[in-house]
mmJSON file of the N, C-alpha and C atoms, coordinates in Angstrom:
{"data_MODEL":{"atom_site":{
"group_PDB":["ATOM","ATOM","ATOM","ATOM","ATOM","ATOM","ATOM","ATOM","ATOM","ATOM","ATOM","ATOM","ATOM","ATOM","ATOM","ATOM","ATOM","ATOM","ATOM","ATOM","ATOM","ATOM","ATOM","ATOM","ATOM","ATOM","ATOM","ATOM","ATOM","ATOM","ATOM","ATOM","ATOM","ATOM","ATOM","ATOM","ATOM","ATOM","ATOM","ATOM","ATOM","ATOM","ATOM","ATOM","ATOM","ATOM","ATOM","ATOM","ATOM","ATOM","ATOM","ATOM","ATOM","ATOM","ATOM","ATOM","ATOM","ATOM","ATOM","ATOM","ATOM","ATOM","ATOM","ATOM","ATOM","ATOM","ATOM","ATOM","ATOM","ATOM","ATOM","ATOM","ATOM","ATOM","ATOM","ATOM","ATOM","ATOM","ATOM","ATOM","ATOM","ATOM","ATOM","ATOM","ATOM","ATOM","ATOM","ATOM","ATOM","ATOM","ATOM","ATOM","ATOM","ATOM","ATOM","ATOM","ATOM","ATOM","ATOM","ATOM","ATOM","ATOM","ATOM","ATOM","ATOM","ATOM","ATOM","ATOM","ATOM","ATOM","ATOM","ATOM","ATOM","ATOM","ATOM","ATOM","ATOM","ATOM","ATOM","ATOM","ATOM","ATOM","ATOM","ATOM","ATOM","ATOM","ATOM","ATOM","ATOM","ATOM","ATOM","ATOM","ATOM","ATOM","ATOM","ATOM","ATOM","ATOM","ATOM","ATOM","ATOM","ATOM","ATOM","ATOM","ATOM","ATOM","ATOM","ATOM","ATOM","ATOM","ATOM","ATOM","ATOM","ATOM","ATOM","ATOM","ATOM","ATOM","ATOM","ATOM","ATOM","ATOM","ATOM","ATOM","ATOM","ATOM","ATOM","ATOM","ATOM","ATOM","ATOM","ATOM","ATOM","ATOM","ATOM","ATOM","ATOM","ATOM","ATOM","ATOM","ATOM","ATOM","ATOM"],
"id":[1,2,3,4,5,6,7,8,9,10,11,12,13,14,15,16,17,18,19,20,21,22,23,24,25,26,27,28,29,30,31,32,33,34,35,36,37,38,39,40,41,42,43,44,45,46,47,48,49,50,51,52,53,54,55,56,57,58,59,60,61,62,63,64,65,66,67,68,69,70,71,72,73,74,75,76,77,78,79,80,81,82,83,84,85,86,87,88,89,90,91,92,93,94,95,96,97,98,99,100,101,102,103,104,105,106,107,108,109,110,111,112,113,114,115,116,117,118,119,120,121,122,123,124,125,126,127,128,129,130,131,132,133,134,135,136,137,138,139,140,141,142,143,144,145,146,147,148,149,150,151,152,153,154,155,156,157,158,159,160,161,162,163,164,165,166,167,168,169,170,171,172,173,174,175,176,177,178,179,180,181,182,183],
"type_symbol":["N","C","C","N","C","C","N","C","C","N","C","C","N","C","C","N","C","C","N","C","C","N","C","C","N","C","C","N","C","C","N","C","C","N","C","C","N","C","C","N","C","C","N","C","C","N","C","C","N","C","C","N","C","C","N","C","C","N","C","C","N","C","C","N","C","C","N","C","C","N","C","C","N","C","C","N","C","C","N","C","C","N","C","C","N","C","C","N","C","C","N","C","C","N","C","C","N","C","C","N","C","C","N","C","C","N","C","C","N","C","C","N","C","C","N","C","C","N","C","C","N","C","C","N","C","C","N","C","C","N","C","C","N","C","C","N","C","C","N","C","C","N","C","C","N","C","C","N","C","C","N","C","C","N","C","C","N","C","C","N","C","C","N","C","C","N","C","C","N","C","C","N","C","C","N","C","C","N","C","C","N","C","C"],
"label_atom_id":["N","CA","C","N","CA","C","N","CA","C","N","CA","C","N","CA","C","N","CA","C","N","CA","C","N","CA","C","N","CA","C","N","CA","C","N","CA","C","N","CA","C","N","CA","C","N","CA","C","N","CA","C","N","CA","C","N","CA","C","N","CA","C","N","CA","C","N","CA","C","N","CA","C","N","CA","C","N","CA","C","N","CA","C","N","CA","C","N","CA","C","N","CA","C","N","CA","C","N","CA","C","N","CA","C","N","CA","C","N","CA","C","N","CA","C","N","CA","C","N","CA","C","N","CA","C","N","CA","C","N","CA","C","N","CA","C","N","CA","C","N","CA","C","N","CA","C","N","CA","C","N","CA","C","N","CA","C","N","CA","C","N","CA","C","N","CA","C","N","CA","C","N","CA","C","N","CA","C","N","CA","C","N","CA","C","N","CA","C","N","CA","C","N","CA","C","N","CA","C","N","CA","C","N","CA","C","N","CA","C","N","CA","C"],
"label_alt_id":[null,null,null,null,null,null,null,null,null,null,null,null,null,null,null,null,null,null,null,null,null,null,null,null,null,null,null,null,null,null,null,null,null,null,null,null,null,null,null,null,null,null,null,null,null,null,null,null,null,null,null,null,null,null,null,null,null,null,null,null,null,null,null,null,null,null,null,null,null,null,null,null,null,null,null,null,null,null,null,null,null,null,null,null,null,null,null,null,null,null,null,null,null,null,null,null,null,null,null,null,null,null,null,null,null,null,null,null,null,null,null,null,null,null,null,null,null,null,null,null,null,null,null,null,null,null,null,null,null,null,null,null,null,null,null,null,null,null,null,null,null,null,null,null,null,null,null,null,null,null,null,null,null,null,null,null,null,null,null,null,null,null,null,null,null,null,null,null,null,null,null,null,null,null,null,null,null,null,null,null,null,null,null],
"label_comp_id":["MET","MET","MET","THR","THR","THR","GLN","GLN","GLN","MET","MET","MET","ASP","ASP","ASP","GLN","GLN","GLN","MET","MET","MET","THR","THR","THR","GLN","GLN","GLN","GLN","GLN","GLN","ASN","ASN","ASN","ALA","ALA","ALA","GLY","GLY","GLY","LEU","LEU","LEU","VAL","VAL","VAL","GLN","GLN","GLN","GLU","GLU","GLU","SER","SER","SER","ASN","ASN","ASN","HIS","HIS","HIS","ALA","ALA","ALA","THR","THR","THR","GLN","GLN","GLN","MET","MET","MET","LEU","LEU","LEU","ALA","ALA","ALA","GLN","GLN","GLN","LEU","LEU","LEU","SER","SER","SER","THR","THR","THR","GLN","GLN","GLN","LEU","LEU","LEU","ARG","ARG","ARG","GLU","GLU","GLU","ARG","ARG","ARG","VAL","VAL","VAL","SER","SER","SER","HIS","HIS","HIS","PHE","PHE","PHE","ARG","ARG","ARG","VAL","VAL","VAL","ASP","ASP","ASP","ARG","ARG","ARG","GLN","GLN","GLN","SER","SER","SER","THR","THR","THR","LEU","LEU","LEU","THR","THR","THR","PRO","PRO","PRO","LEU","LEU","LEU","PRO","PRO","PRO","SER","SER","SER","ARG","ARG","ARG","SER","SER","SER","THR","THR","THR","HIS","HIS","HIS","ASP","ASP","ASP","ASP","ASP","ASP","SER","SER","SER","ASP","ASP","ASP","PHE","PHE","PHE"],
"label_asym_id":["A","A","A","A","A","A","A","A","A","A","A","A","A","A","A","A","A","A","A","A","A","A","A","A","A","A","A","A","A","A","A","A","A","A","A","A","A","A","A","A","A","A","A","A","A","A","A","A","A","A","A","A","A","A","A","A","A","A","A","A","A","A","A","A","A","A","A","A","A","A","A","A","A","A","A","A","A","A","A","A","A","A","A","A","A","A","A","A","A","A","A","A","A","A","A","A","A","A","A","A","A","A","A","A","A","A","A","A","A","A","A","A","A","A","A","A","A","A","A","A","A","A","A","A","A","A","A","A","A","A","A","A","A","A","A","A","A","A","A","A","A","A","A","A","A","A","A","A","A","A","A","A","A","A","A","A","A","A","A","A","A","A","A","A","A","A","A","A","A","A","A","A","A","A","A","A","A","A","A","A","A","A","A"],
"label_entity_id":["1","1","1","1","1","1","1","1","1","1","1","1","1","1","1","1","1","1","1","1","1","1","1","1","1","1","1","1","1","1","1","1","1","1","1","1","1","1","1","1","1","1","1","1","1","1","1","1","1","1","1","1","1","1","1","1","1","1","1","1","1","1","1","1","1","1","1","1","1","1","1","1","1","1","1","1","1","1","1","1","1","1","1","1","1","1","1","1","1","1","1","1","1","1","1","1","1","1","1","1","1","1","1","1","1","1","1","1","1","1","1","1","1","1","1","1","1","1","1","1","1","1","1","1","1","1","1","1","1","1","1","1","1","1","1","1","1","1","1","1","1","1","1","1","1","1","1","1","1","1","1","1","1","1","1","1","1","1","1","1","1","1","1","1","1","1","1","1","1","1","1","1","1","1","1","1","1","1","1","1","1","1","1"],
"label_seq_id":[1,1,1,2,2,2,3,3,3,4,4,4,5,5,5,6,6,6,7,7,7,8,8,8,9,9,9,10,10,10,11,11,11,12,12,12,13,13,13,14,14,14,15,15,15,16,16,16,17,17,17,18,18,18,19,19,19,20,20,20,21,21,21,22,22,22,23,23,23,24,24,24,25,25,25,26,26,26,27,27,27,28,28,28,29,29,29,30,30,30,31,31,31,32,32,32,33,33,33,34,34,34,35,35,35,36,36,36,37,37,37,38,38,38,39,39,39,40,40,40,41,41,41,42,42,42,43,43,43,44,44,44,45,45,45,46,46,46,47,47,47,48,48,48,49,49,49,50,50,50,51,51,51,52,52,52,53,53,53,54,54,54,55,55,55,56,56,56,57,57,57,58,58,58,59,59,59,60,60,60,61,61,61],
"pdbx_PDB_ins_code":[null,null,null,null,null,null,null,null,null,null,null,null,null,null,null,null,null,null,null,null,null,null,null,null,null,null,null,null,null,null,null,null,null,null,null,null,null,null,null,null,null,null,null,null,null,null,null,null,null,null,null,null,null,null,null,null,null,null,null,null,null,null,null,null,null,null,null,null,null,null,null,null,null,null,null,null,null,null,null,null,null,null,null,null,null,null,null,null,null,null,null,null,null,null,null,null,null,null,null,null,null,null,null,null,null,null,null,null,null,null,null,null,null,null,null,null,null,null,null,null,null,null,null,null,null,null,null,null,null,null,null,null,null,null,null,null,null,null,null,null,null,null,null,null,null,null,null,null,null,null,null,null,null,null,null,null,null,null,null,null,null,null,null,null,null,null,null,null,null,null,null,null,null,null,null,null,null,null,null,null,null,null,null],
"Cartn_x":[58.217,57.788,58.2,59.291,60.263,61.097,61.275,62.457,61.774,60.766,60.23,59.382,59.249,58.877,60.194,61.137,62.203,62.598,62.358,62.956,61.814,60.675,60.048,59.723,60.887,60.927,62.322,63.274,64.362,63.955,63.292,63.001,62.091,61.293,60.483,61.705,62.658,63.961,64.673,64.82,65.365,64.901,63.279,62.211,62.075,62.713,62.559,63.803,64.802,66.037,66.282,65.773,65.874,64.921,63.931,62.943,63.593,64.048,64.992,65.978,66.784,67.749,67.397,66.081,65.537,65.238,64.099,64.315,65.438,66.286,67.349,68.147,68.218,68.979,68.187,66.659,65.715,65.793,66.018,66.12,67.427,68.846,70.042,69.659,69.102,69.2,68.666,67.307,66.785,67.898,68.242,69.065,70.455,70.75,72.037,71.252,70.222,69.381,69.253,68.649,68.802,70.066,71.423,72.27,73.104,72.935,73.387,72.594,71.496,70.402,70.627,71.726,72.375,73.351,74.115,74.972,74.382,74.889,74.674,75.393,75.824,76.892,76.328,77.328,77.392,77.225,76.11,76.188,76.808,77.277,78.391,79.847,80.136,81.508,81.692,83.461,83.514,84.546,84.323,85.118,86.525,87.338,88.568,89.381,89.607,90.03,91.3,91.212,92.318,93.698,94.783,95.808,95.645,95.86,95.94,97.225,96.774,98.123,98.458,99.241,99.847,99.575,99.63,99.015,100.385,101.024,102.699,103.504,102.913,103.587,103.437,104.472,105.318,105.335,105.606,105.609,104.697,103.068,102.176,102.583,103.269,103.818,104.769],
"Cartn_y":[262.777,261.984,260.559,260.186,259.43,259.397,260.342,261.042,260.85,261.151,261.341,259.553,258.893,257.562,256.781,256.969,256.357,256.971,258.165,258.96,258.134,257.888,257.609,256.201,254.911,253.807,253.912,254.391,254.557,254.982,255.823,256.472,255.122,254.57,253.253,252.515,251.994,250.985,251.35,252.602,253.165,252.885,253.29,253.595,251.597,250.589,249.316,249.139,249.408,248.96,249.92,251.426,251.5,250.851,250.299,249.481,248.273,247.63,246.511,246.565,247.386,248.068,248.587,249.061,249.714,248.256,246.802,246.052,245.204,245.009,244.174,245.017,246.601,246.911,246.707,246.818,246.647,245.073,243.997,242.687,242.72,243.059,242.96,243.907,244.805,245.308,244.953,243.914,243.19,241.882,241.373,240.571,240.81,242.179,242.483,243.022,243.26,243.512,242.648,241.564,239.931,239.43,239.532,238.858,240.085,241.394,241.957,241.858,241.348,241.7,240.236,239.758,238.61,238.939,240.207,240.756,241.949,241.967,242.557,243.474,244.888,245.248,246.194,246.139,246.563,248.22,249.012,249.988,250.934,250.449,250.79,250.721,249.912,249.85,250.738,251.268,252.357,251.464,252.754,252.253,252.671,251.778,252.211,252.316,253.314,253.377,252.317,251.924,251.186,252.063,251.46,252.457,251.813,253.641,253.751,252.731,252.796,251.896,252.484,252.618,253.283,252.344,253.362,253.093,252.786,253.291,252.61,252.051,251.013,250.213,249.077,248.185,247.239,246.325,245.792,245.034,243.88,243.655,243.091,241.849,242.878,241.814,241.304],
"Cartn_z":[74.567,74.948,75.304,74.333,74.557,75.589,75.813,76.625,78.349,78.465,80.025,80.415,79.144,79.484,80.009,79.475,79.849,81.364,81.38,82.539,83.785,83.41,84.593,84.637,83.776,83.622,84.659,84.101,84.865,86.873,86.808,88.352,88.742,87.949,88.59,89.121,88.397,88.702,90.026,90.193,91.2,92.285,92.468,93.765,94.109,93.058,93.128,94.142,93.535,94.362,95.626,96.01,97.036,98.068,97.652,98.225,98.817,97.808,98.403,99.479,99.472,100.199,101.15,101.515,102.778,103.109,102.817,103.219,103.931,103.242,103.68,104.704,104.888,106.287,107.234,107.155,108.187,108.628,107.528,107.986,108.948,108.43,109.236,110.589,110.476,111.435,113.075,112.429,112.77,113.515,112.74,113.084,113.894,113.88,115.162,116.179,116.051,117.458,118.352,117.659,118.021,118.79,118.056,118.383,120.098,119.347,120.489,121.749,121.912,122.721,123.896,123.849,124.519,125.484,125.48,125.927,126.822,128.113,129.094,129.855,130.125,130.311,131.678,132.471,134.175,133.973,134.225,133.81,135.036,136.07,137.338,136.98,135.488,135.342,134.649,134.661,134.074,132.597,131.68,130.304,130.213,129.994,129.977,128.397,127.85,126.569,125.945,124.944,124.886,123.847,124.03,123.759,122.065,121.829,120.161,119.617,118.63,117.904,116.789,116.411,115.15,114.053,112.553,111.701,110.685,111.526,110.701,111.455,112.018,112.778,112.089,111.867,110.964,111.814,113.105,114.028,113.819,113.121,112.698,111.492,110.971,109.856,109.919],
"occupancy":[1.0,1.0,1.0,1.0,1.0,1.0,1.0,1.0,1.0,1.0,1.0,1.0,1.0,1.0,1.0,1.0,1.0,1.0,1.0,1.0,1.0,1.0,1.0,1.0,1.0,1.0,1.0,1.0,1.0,1.0,1.0,1.0,1.0,1.0,1.0,1.0,1.0,1.0,1.0,1.0,1.0,1.0,1.0,1.0,1.0,1.0,1.0,1.0,1.0,1.0,1.0,1.0,1.0,1.0,1.0,1.0,1.0,1.0,1.0,1.0,1.0,1.0,1.0,1.0,1.0,1.0,1.0,1.0,1.0,1.0,1.0,1.0,1.0,1.0,1.0,1.0,1.0,1.0,1.0,1.0,1.0,1.0,1.0,1.0,1.0,1.0,1.0,1.0,1.0,1.0,1.0,1.0,1.0,1.0,1.0,1.0,1.0,1.0,1.0,1.0,1.0,1.0,1.0,1.0,1.0,1.0,1.0,1.0,1.0,1.0,1.0,1.0,1.0,1.0,1.0,1.0,1.0,1.0,1.0,1.0,1.0,1.0,1.0,1.0,1.0,1.0,1.0,1.0,1.0,1.0,1.0,1.0,1.0,1.0,1.0,1.0,1.0,1.0,1.0,1.0,1.0,1.0,1.0,1.0,1.0,1.0,1.0,1.0,1.0,1.0,1.0,1.0,1.0,1.0,1.0,1.0,1.0,1.0,1.0,1.0,1.0,1.0,1.0,1.0,1.0,1.0,1.0,1.0,1.0,1.0,1.0,1.0,1.0,1.0,1.0,1.0,1.0,1.0,1.0,1.0,1.0,1.0,1.0],
"B_iso_or_equiv":[0.0,0.0,0.0,0.0,0.0,0.0,0.0,0.0,0.0,0.0,0.0,0.0,0.0,0.0,0.0,0.0,0.0,0.0,0.0,0.0,0.0,0.0,0.0,0.0,0.0,0.0,0.0,0.0,0.0,0.0,0.0,0.0,0.0,0.0,0.0,0.0,0.0,0.0,0.0,0.0,0.0,0.0,0.0,0.0,0.0,0.0,0.0,0.0,0.0,0.0,0.0,0.0,0.0,0.0,0.0,0.0,0.0,0.0,0.0,0.0,0.0,0.0,0.0,0.0,0.0,0.0,0.0,0.0,0.0,0.0,0.0,0.0,0.0,0.0,0.0,0.0,0.0,0.0,0.0,0.0,0.0,0.0,0.0,0.0,0.0,0.0,0.0,0.0,0.0,0.0,0.0,0.0,0.0,0.0,0.0,0.0,0.0,0.0,0.0,0.0,0.0,0.0,0.0,0.0,0.0,0.0,0.0,0.0,0.0,0.0,0.0,0.0,0.0,0.0,0.0,0.0,0.0,0.0,0.0,0.0,0.0,0.0,0.0,0.0,0.0,0.0,0.0,0.0,0.0,0.0,0.0,0.0,0.0,0.0,0.0,0.0,0.0,0.0,0.0,0.0,0.0,0.0,0.0,0.0,0.0,0.0,0.0,0.0,0.0,0.0,0.0,0.0,0.0,0.0,0.0,0.0,0.0,0.0,0.0,0.0,0.0,0.0,0.0,0.0,0.0,0.0,0.0,0.0,0.0,0.0,0.0,0.0,0.0,0.0,0.0,0.0,0.0,0.0,0.0,0.0,0.0,0.0,0.0],
"pdbx_formal_charge":[null,null,null,null,null,null,null,null,null,null,null,null,null,null,null,null,null,null,null,null,null,null,null,null,null,null,null,null,null,null,null,null,null,null,null,null,null,null,null,null,null,null,null,null,null,null,null,null,null,null,null,null,null,null,null,null,null,null,null,null,null,null,null,null,null,null,null,null,null,null,null,null,null,null,null,null,null,null,null,null,null,null,null,null,null,null,null,null,null,null,null,null,null,null,null,null,null,null,null,null,null,null,null,null,null,null,null,null,null,null,null,null,null,null,null,null,null,null,null,null,null,null,null,null,null,null,null,null,null,null,null,null,null,null,null,null,null,null,null,null,null,null,null,null,null,null,null,null,null,null,null,null,null,null,null,null,null,null,null,null,null,null,null,null,null,null,null,null,null,null,null,null,null,null,null,null,null,null,null,null,null,null,null],
"auth_seq_id":[1,1,1,2,2,2,3,3,3,4,4,4,5,5,5,6,6,6,7,7,7,8,8,8,9,9,9,10,10,10,11,11,11,12,12,12,13,13,13,14,14,14,15,15,15,16,16,16,17,17,17,18,18,18,19,19,19,20,20,20,21,21,21,22,22,22,23,23,23,24,24,24,25,25,25,26,26,26,27,27,27,28,28,28,29,29,29,30,30,30,31,31,31,32,32,32,33,33,33,34,34,34,35,35,35,36,36,36,37,37,37,38,38,38,39,39,39,40,40,40,41,41,41,42,42,42,43,43,43,44,44,44,45,45,45,46,46,46,47,47,47,48,48,48,49,49,49,50,50,50,51,51,51,52,52,52,53,53,53,54,54,54,55,55,55,56,56,56,57,57,57,58,58,58,59,59,59,60,60,60,61,61,61],
"auth_comp_id":["MET","MET","MET","THR","THR","THR","GLN","GLN","GLN","MET","MET","MET","ASP","ASP","ASP","GLN","GLN","GLN","MET","MET","MET","THR","THR","THR","GLN","GLN","GLN","GLN","GLN","GLN","ASN","ASN","ASN","ALA","ALA","ALA","GLY","GLY","GLY","LEU","LEU","LEU","VAL","VAL","VAL","GLN","GLN","GLN","GLU","GLU","GLU","SER","SER","SER","ASN","ASN","ASN","HIS","HIS","HIS","ALA","ALA","ALA","THR","THR","THR","GLN","GLN","GLN","MET","MET","MET","LEU","LEU","LEU","ALA","ALA","ALA","GLN","GLN","GLN","LEU","LEU","LEU","SER","SER","SER","THR","THR","THR","GLN","GLN","GLN","LEU","LEU","LEU","ARG","ARG","ARG","GLU","GLU","GLU","ARG","ARG","ARG","VAL","VAL","VAL","SER","SER","SER","HIS","HIS","HIS","PHE","PHE","PHE","ARG","ARG","ARG","VAL","VAL","VAL","ASP","ASP","ASP","ARG","ARG","ARG","GLN","GLN","GLN","SER","SER","SER","THR","THR","THR","LEU","LEU","LEU","THR","THR","THR","PRO","PRO","PRO","LEU","LEU","LEU","PRO","PRO","PRO","SER","SER","SER","ARG","ARG","ARG","SER","SER","SER","THR","THR","THR","HIS","HIS","HIS","ASP","ASP","ASP","ASP","ASP","ASP","SER","SER","SER","ASP","ASP","ASP","PHE","PHE","PHE"],
"auth_asym_id":["A","A","A","A","A","A","A","A","A","A","A","A","A","A","A","A","A","A","A","A","A","A","A","A","A","A","A","A","A","A","A","A","A","A","A","A","A","A","A","A","A","A","A","A","A","A","A","A","A","A","A","A","A","A","A","A","A","A","A","A","A","A","A","A","A","A","A","A","A","A","A","A","A","A","A","A","A","A","A","A","A","A","A","A","A","A","A","A","A","A","A","A","A","A","A","A","A","A","A","A","A","A","A","A","A","A","A","A","A","A","A","A","A","A","A","A","A","A","A","A","A","A","A","A","A","A","A","A","A","A","A","A","A","A","A","A","A","A","A","A","A","A","A","A","A","A","A","A","A","A","A","A","A","A","A","A","A","A","A","A","A","A","A","A","A","A","A","A","A","A","A","A","A","A","A","A","A","A","A","A","A","A","A"],
"auth_atom_id":["N","CA","C","N","CA","C","N","CA","C","N","CA","C","N","CA","C","N","CA","C","N","CA","C","N","CA","C","N","CA","C","N","CA","C","N","CA","C","N","CA","C","N","CA","C","N","CA","C","N","CA","C","N","CA","C","N","CA","C","N","CA","C","N","CA","C","N","CA","C","N","CA","C","N","CA","C","N","CA","C","N","CA","C","N","CA","C","N","CA","C","N","CA","C","N","CA","C","N","CA","C","N","CA","C","N","CA","C","N","CA","C","N","CA","C","N","CA","C","N","CA","C","N","CA","C","N","CA","C","N","CA","C","N","CA","C","N","CA","C","N","CA","C","N","CA","C","N","CA","C","N","CA","C","N","CA","C","N","CA","C","N","CA","C","N","CA","C","N","CA","C","N","CA","C","N","CA","C","N","CA","C","N","CA","C","N","CA","C","N","CA","C","N","CA","C","N","CA","C","N","CA","C","N","CA","C","N","CA","C","N","CA","C"],
"pdbx_PDB_model_num":[1,1,1,1,1,1,1,1,1,1,1,1,1,1,1,1,1,1,1,1,1,1,1,1,1,1,1,1,1,1,1,1,1,1,1,1,1,1,1,1,1,1,1,1,1,1,1,1,1,1,1,1,1,1,1,1,1,1,1,1,1,1,1,1,1,1,1,1,1,1,1,1,1,1,1,1,1,1,1,1,1,1,1,1,1,1,1,1,1,1,1,1,1,1,1,1,1,1,1,1,1,1,1,1,1,1,1,1,1,1,1,1,1,1,1,1,1,1,1,1,1,1,1,1,1,1,1,1,1,1,1,1,1,1,1,1,1,1,1,1,1,1,1,1,1,1,1,1,1,1,1,1,1,1,1,1,1,1,1,1,1,1,1,1,1,1,1,1,1,1,1,1,1,1,1,1,1,1,1,1,1,1,1]
}}}
């Protein structure tokens, strides 16, 4: 019975952590949405991909 109580307490702690993480994620996503909402994109524009950079290019150092 003691082992079941320990598991129940552990699960309750994990639920609290999960709830806290969910609240933080919701808050951060709201902040991100507010910051990104200031940008406007012309839907008629065409996107041009940037040239890929080599991961082994030592010229940046």
